[in-house]
N, C-alpha and C positions, 0 to 999 in steps of 0.2 A: 365506637364501642369501647368505652373506658372500663377496664376491669379493676374493680376495687372491692374490698371486703364488704359483703352485704351487711355486716354488723357495724360498719363504720360509715358515718356520713361523709359526703364529699367535702373537701376543704372549701372554705368560704371563697377562695379565689376562683373556683370553678363557676360559681354563680355569678361572680363579678364579671368574668369574661363573657359568659353567656348573655348577660343583660347589658353589656357595654356597647351594643350595636357596632360590633367589629372594631373595638378599641377606641371608640369615640368618647364614651362616658359623658362626663360634664367638664371635660378639659377646657373647652372654650370659655365656659362660664367662669372657671377657676382662674384662667389667665386674665379675665376682665375685672376680677375683684381686686381693687387697689387697697383694700383695708388691711391686707395681710401680705407678707412676702412668701406665704406658703400656698399649697393647694390641698385639697381634701385627701383623706387617707386612701379612698378608693382610686382617685385619679393619680395619686402617687404610685400605685401599683400599675395602672394602665400606661402612664407615661414611660415606664420602663421599656415597653414595646416600641416606643418612639425614640429610644436611645437616651433617656433622661433619668437621672436619679435626683430626688430632692435630698439635700443635705443641710447641715448647719455647722457653723464654726464652733467646735466643742471647746476650744480654748476660751471662748467668750461666754459660755453658758452660765457660769456662776455669776459673773459680773452683770449679765443681762437679767438674770433671775432676780438678783438683788435690786436692780433698778426697775423691776416689774415690767420689763420689756419682753416681747416675744423673742424666741431664738433668732440668731442671725442666719436666717434661711438664705440659701443660694442653691444653685443646681449644677450638677456635673452633666456635661453633654459628651456622649461618646460617638465618634465618627467612624463609620465602617470604611476600611481600606482593604478589600478582598485581595489576598495575596501579599499585602503590605506595600504595593507599588503605587507611588504617586508622582506627578510631574513637578518640576521646579515651580511652576506657577501655582499649583495647588499647595505646595509648601509655603509659598509667600502668602497665599490667601489665608491659610491656617495661622500663620505667624501674625498677620494683621488682626485676625479675630481675637487672638489671645490678648492683644492690647485694647481693642475696641470694646470687648464685652467680658473678658475673663480676667484672670489674676496675673497677667503678664508672663505666664509660662505655658509651654506646650508639654503635655504628658504623652510619652510613647508607651503604650501598654504592653503587657505580656502576651497579648493576642493581636499584635500588629494593627492596633487602632490608635487614633488620636483621642485624647481627652482634654476637655476644657473644664477648669474648676472655677468656682466663684461667680457663675453667671446668675444675675438677678432675674427674678420672674418677669419683670417688665422688658427684659432684653432677650428672652427665650425665642420668641417668634422670629425676630429679626436675625438672630444668630443662626438659627436653623435655615432660614431662607437664604442667607449668604453662603452657608455650607453647601446647599444644593446648587447655588449659582456657580460654585466651584466644581460642579459635577461630582460631588461626593454626597453622602447622605447619612442619616442617623437611624433610619428605620431598621428595626430588628437588631440593633447593636446591643440591646438588653432584652429581657422578657422571656416568656415561655415559648421560644421559637428557636430555629437555628440561627446562630449569631455569626459574627464576622468569620468567614472561612479563611483559615491561615494556610500559607504555603511557604516552603523553603524559599528564601529570598535571594539566594546566592547564584547569580547568573554565570559565575566563573566555573561552576562545578561541572556542568554538562551542556551539551548542545540541545538537549531536549527540554531545558528549563522553560523556555517560552511556551512550548506545547503544554507542559504541566500547568503553567500559570493560566493559560487559556481555559483549560478544563476546570481549574479552580474558580474562575469567574462564572463559568456555566453552572457549576454546582451552586454557587452563591446566588445567582439569579433565580435558578429553579426553586430553591428552598426558601426564597423570600416571601413574606406575606403579600397578599394581593389586595388587602383592604384599601379603600380610597380615603380612609380617615386621615392618614398622614398628610396627603396633599391638601385635603380640605382644611385641616387645622393649621398647618404650618405654611402652606404655600398658597392659600386663598383660592383653591380650586372651587368653582361653583358646583353645587349639588345639581344633579339631573332631576328635573321634576316632570312627571312623578318619579320617585326613586325606584329604580329596578331592584329586584330581589338580589341582594349582594351575596356572593359566595366566596369562601376560602377553599379552593379545590383540594388543597392538601391538608390544611389545618382544621377546617370547620370552625364552629363558633367558640369552642373552648381551647383551640390551639393545642399546645403540648402540655403534659403534666408539669413540666419543669424546663429549665434552660437546656439547650442542646448545642454542643460545640463540635466543630468539624475542622480537621487539619489535613494537609498534604505534605508528606516528607519525601525528600530525594536522597537516598543513601549515597555516601556513608554518613551524611549529616542527619542527626535527629534533633535539630535545633527547635523544632516545633513541639518536642516532647509528645510524640504521637500516642504513647501509651497512657497519657493523662486525659484523653478526650473521648467523648461519646462515639464519634465516628472518625476514622482515619483512613487515609490512602497512602500506601507505601509504594512509590514509583519503582517499577521493575524495569531496568534498562538492560537490554540484551543486544549485543552487536551494535552498540551505539544508538539504538532506537528504543522508544518507549513501547514495551510489550504490553503493559497494563499495570494493574495495581493489586497488591495484597490489601484487602479491606479489613480494618480492625474495628472492633466495637466494644463498648462497655467500660471505658476508662472514666475516671473522675477523681477529683482531689478532695472535695469537701467532706467534712465530718464535724462532729461536735465533741467537745471535751466531756469525758465521763459517760459517753453513750456508745456502748460497744456495738449497738445495732447500726451505727453509722461508721463508715470507714472509707479511706481512699482505696481505689482499685485500679489495677492495670488493665488496659484493653487487651483483647485477645484477637488473633487472626481468625476471621470468619471464612475467608476464601479468596479467590482471585477473580478479577474482572478485567475485561479489555478496556481501553480508553473510551470506546464508543458506549460501553455499558455503565460507565462511572456515574453519570447523572441519574439514570434509572435505578441503579443499586442504592444510591443515597436516598432517593425518594421513598423506596420501599422500606428501607431501614427506619426512616423517620416515621412512616405510617404505622409500622408495628409498635413502635414506642408510643405513638399517639393513641393506639387502641388498647394497649396492655399496660402502660405505665400506671403507677399508683397515683390516683387523684384524691386520695383521702389523707395522705400524710406527705407533705412537701419534703420532709427530711428523708423520705424513702421513695422519692418520685423520679430520680434520675435513671437513665438507661442502665447504669451499672447494677442497680438493684433488680431491675426487670430480668436481666441476664443471670445475675447471681441466684435469684429465686427460682427461675425456670430452666436455666441451663443453656449452654451455647448451642447444643444440638437442636433443642426446641426452637431457638431463635432463628437458626439457619433455615429450618424447615418452613417457618412462617415467612421469612424473606423470600425463599425460593418459590413458594407457592404463589406469591404475589408477582414475582418476576416472570414466572412461566418458564424458567430455565434454571439449571443448576450452576452455582458458582464453581470455578475451577479450584484445583488444589493450590495451596500456598507454594510460592516460589522462593528460592533462596535469596537472602539479602543480608547485609551486614552494616551495622552502625558502629562508628568509632568515636563519636563525640556528640554532645548536645549543646555545645557553646558556639560562639561566633569566631570567625577568623579575622583578627584585627589587622589594621594597616592596609597596605596596597596589595591587591591580587590582580592577576592578568586574566582577562576573559577569553573565551574561545573565539570571539569576533575581533580580537586585536585591541579592544578597549580595556580600560582599567577600572577597578572598583576600590573604593576606600571605605573600610568599616571603622566607624567611630564609636568609641565607648561613651555611652551616655549614662552616667550614674543614676540607677533606678529609673531611667527613662525620662527624667525631668530636664527639659531644655529651657535654660534660663540664663539671664545675665545676672551676675552677682559680683561681689568684691574679689573673688578668686578667679573667675573665668567669664568670658563673654561669649558663651557658646551660641546663644540665640542670635546675636549680632553676626557672628562668624558664618552661621548657616544661612542667614538672610543674604549676606554678601555673596556667598557661594551660589545660592539659588538664582541670584540675579545674572550670573554669567554662565551657569551650568546648562548644558544642552542634552544631558542624559536624563536620568531619573533619580528619585530617592526611594529607598527600600527600608521599611520599618522591619526590624527583626523581632523574632519571638522572645528574645532576651532583652528587650527594651533598648536596643541599640539602633544605629542608623548606618545604612550603606549609601554612599554617594556613588551611584551606579552609572556605567556607560560613559566614562570620561575618556575623551579622545586624546591621542598623543599630543595634539596641538594645545588642548585645553589643560592638560595635566599640570604644567608648571604654574599656571595661574591658581589652580585649586591648591596645589602644594604651598604656594606662597601665602594664601589666606589661612590655611591650617597652621602654618608656622607662626604667622602674625598673631594668632589668637591662642597659641599654645595647645593646639589640638593635633599636632603631628605625631609621628611614631616615637619621637624622642620623649614624649610626655605620657606614654602608656604606664599604667600602674602595675602592681604585682599581679601575678596570675590569679591569686585569690580574689582580688578586687575585680578583675576582668570577668570572673565567673560568679559574681555576686548578683543578687536580684532581690528586690523588696516590693511589696505592695504599698499603696498609698497610706492606709491606716489613718492615724490621727493627723490633723484635727477634723477632717471632713467625713471620713467613713463612719457611719452610725454603728457598724458592727465591731469596730476595733476595740480590743481590750487593752492594747499596749501600742507603743510606738513601733514603726517599721521603717518607712522611707526616711524619716528624720533621724533615725538612730543607727541603722546598719552601716552607713559610711564611717561613723566614729568607731563602731565595734571593729570594722575591718582594719582601721588604722591601728587599733590596739593589737589585733592579731597579726598585723604585718610585722610588728616588732618580733614576735615569736617566730614567724615565718622566715624573716631575714636571718635571725640567729641560728635557725635550723638549716639554713641553706636551701630553702624551698621557694625562693622568690619566683622562679620560672616554672614551678610545678602547679598545674591546675588542680584546684579542689573546688567543687561546686558548693557554694554557701548561699542560702536563701532565708528570708525572714518575712513573716506575715504578722499582722497585728491581731489576727483571730484565726480559728481553725478552719475557715472556709477554703483556704488554699489558693488564693488568686495568683500568687507567685510560684505556684506548683512546688511548695516546700517539701512535700513528702517523697520527692524524687531526688532531693539533694543529698550530698554526702554529709553535709552539716546543715542543720536547719534549726531555726528558732521560731516558735509559734507563740504568739501572745497569749498569756494566761490571765494576767491582771496588770494594772499599771506597774511598770518596772520589773515584771516577772515573765519568764518564758519557759515553755517546755522545750528541751533540747533533744533533737533527734539526730541519729547517726546511721550511716550504712547504706544510703541510697546508691544506686548504680551510676557510674560516671557517664554512661551513655543514655541514662534515663530509662533503664529497663528493669529497675528493682526499687521497691519501696524501702524507705528507711524505718527506723523503730525508735520509740521513746527511750532516751538514755537517762535523763534526769528531769524531774518535774518541778515546775515553779522555781526556776533558778533566777536569782536577782541579777539585774543587768551587770552589776559590778563583779559578779562571780563567774560570768561566762568565760572570760579569758583565762582565769586561773583553772577553771574546769577543763578547758580544751588544751592548755599548754602541755601537760604531760603526754597527751595523746599525739599531738603534733610532733613533739620532740622524739617520742619513741618511733613514730612513723618514719621520720627522717633517718633513724639509725637502723631500723629493723625491716624495712620494706624489701620485698623481692623486686627483681628487675621488672619494670613496667607495671608494678602493682599500684593501683589507685587507692586513695585514702579509704573510700567506702568498703572496698574489698579487704583492706588491711584490718580495719577495726572488727570485721566479722571473723577473719581468720585467727586473730589473736584473742578472740573471746571477749572483747570489750562490749559487744552488742550481739544479740541474736539476729539471725537473718529473717527477714519477712518473706515468707514463701508466697503468700496470697493476701488479698485485702482482708479476708476474714481472720487472718493471722496477725493483723496489724497491731491490735491491742494486747495480744497474748505474748507470754514469755518475754517480759520486758528486759531491757539491757542489763547485763551484769555490771558490777562495780570493779572489775579487774583492771586496774591502771598501774 
């Protein structure tokens, strides 16, 4: 029962999903067509459910157009890693695939997944087959379904972490699509003849109105940015045991420039559930969004708008009616950061964990650093695990006392040890991929943010703030993949070489920022931010974070709610 305005037709994607025979479409025919490096527009939409985005190298568009050649098509493949934990062998498998079929790099995403870029159409099937042979998959890594379920990856934080991770896997499994299309297309599973009537017990033929993102946080760390997601679980630990979860709903980052009807929104606490209820609660929340999300306008189709339009009380009533029981009252919790803890930490089991900064999540070998080689050599001797963080970094987890000297030696050999950590600003930076492969990008992001941080580091050093964390994020468009609207400083692509600059996000990820300057040229960003950074160093109060400071001093208005995001823009008081 999809509720949509009777005066508006359903979005075309709804018919596409209905007629796709549970996500099969004509994908197999498109893969077999060697006359082009692309697939059809309809199948481009359907393959998202299989974890694939068709892209092209935008750096080459003009040259290829001039030569009357089709675009330089390739594909991005996203690999689900529920909770972000993989084995050393799986790391080695992903590393090998990056060389065999992709562009010689591994991308660690902001949602604890692997991404391969530059995969050619003729290599898609073999790549996905080998991903599955590594006991990972790409199903539902994209598309109008629940995507990769994130979880706080830091096992040193508490003894209940493994229990939380186990529940994360159960939620991920339960909310995954059941269609046989994935195995038929990519893994050559034979169809049963005659074909039984297929069912999607949770999603039905039209799946969800839009993408759906779920995360699990373990306080005091909000590294997963729980308030930025459709569904969240905040672990409540009492007397050293997991009592249950505060359940959050209705967060989301995406919006569009100059369209006030679209806005980022923070999730709200819906209620409390026990560990045993977590999967059931997730299913019922997804089912309400399935039935009431807007299927006429994809820009208004996320859960955040369903709740904004109808209210949290209405949503709770719908969920509780389907559950058959009431959710409990919210329980106390505290977050103190949304970043990662770098370097070595000691776990509760006597083992150590090393968090490595990976700039913008791109694991590569280049002229400055051989990070990919280093991690390959570590994986070959490592007996613990690898944990992808929500900030695009990597934890080498579960290192025994006997193995630690070997890991330390390899980190030092390749310049990845604690002696080579950058400024706190760099360690709290994050960017989306953007150009040249993202078709939505309006400006650079991953390729530009490191240079901008280098410029700002000069200001930071002069101001004596090298060790003071300030969250800074950049995206090439307003869709918000690097969660920029929670950052204390954010740049969002507006046009080539131009960015909207936002200020005032909450340091722990609990407050949206607000537009400070529009369409700022890249070369003007550092001069714009310099006086703010300098005054912050001189005038801040004890323990005051940058986002709080710029609001207190009147440099920017506070964003109280998502609907307030576009209103009362920042003042020019510098």
